[in-house]
N, C-alpha and C positions, 0 to 999 in steps of 0.2 A: 473810882465815879465818884463822884462828889452832889449829893443832893441835898434839896433844901426843900421842906413843907414850911407853907404858909398858908394861914385861914386869911381870905383878902375878902372885903364885901365887893358885891357887882353895884355898880351904877352907869346908870345908862347903856345895859348892856355890855360895858367893858369891864377889867380888872387891868390895875396897874400892879407890878411887881417890879420891887425895889432890891436888885441884888445885892450883897455884900462888897464890899471893895476889893478884896481880896482873891473876887470870883471871874477866871479868866475863863472866856470862853466866846470861838467865835457864832455859834449856835447852841440852842439850848432845846428840849425835847419837853413839851409842857402838857400836863394832861391834867382834864381839870373835871373835878365829881363835885357835885352838889354835895354840901354841909344841909345835911337835914338829916329827918329820923326814917329816911328811905334805908334798909338795912341793905347792904348788897355782900355777896360771898366771892370770894378769890378762890378758885381750885387749888389743890394742893401745887399743882403744879405752875400755877400762877404766881404763888406765892414763895417758892421754893428758885422760882426764875427772881422775883423784885430781889428777894435775899442775896444771890448768886451777884447781881449786878452791885449791889450794895457795898459788898464785902469785895469787890475787885481791886489790886494793888492797883498804886497810880501809876507802879510802871508799866503797869497793861492800856492805858489810854491811850486813845488815839485822837488827833483833829476832827475836826469835823470834814476838813478838805482829805485827809486821810481816809476816813469812810464814807467819803463819797466815792471817789477814786476806785476803790475795793468793789463798791459795789457797781458800777460802771463797769470793772473789768471783768466782774463776775456775769454781767449780764449785758455783756457786748454790746452797752451805750457807748 
C-alpha cells in the first residue's frame, strides 16, 4: 500500500490534494485529522493495523474494483 502524508491548508471548507505523477489508483481512502494542539491517542491495536497496512507487499495489492467485488460477494450485494 502506498501512503502519502501531507499537511494542507483548508480554504473555504475545501482541501486540494495533488498526487504525484507516478501515483496510480482509481480510488483512494482519505482520512482527515485536524492539525492543531489537540492531542489524540491511537490504541495499540490501531497503531498495529496502520503499521501492517503500510508494510504490505505490493504483490498483495488489489484494485478498488477487485476490492468492491470481494465485498459484494461477501455481503451478497
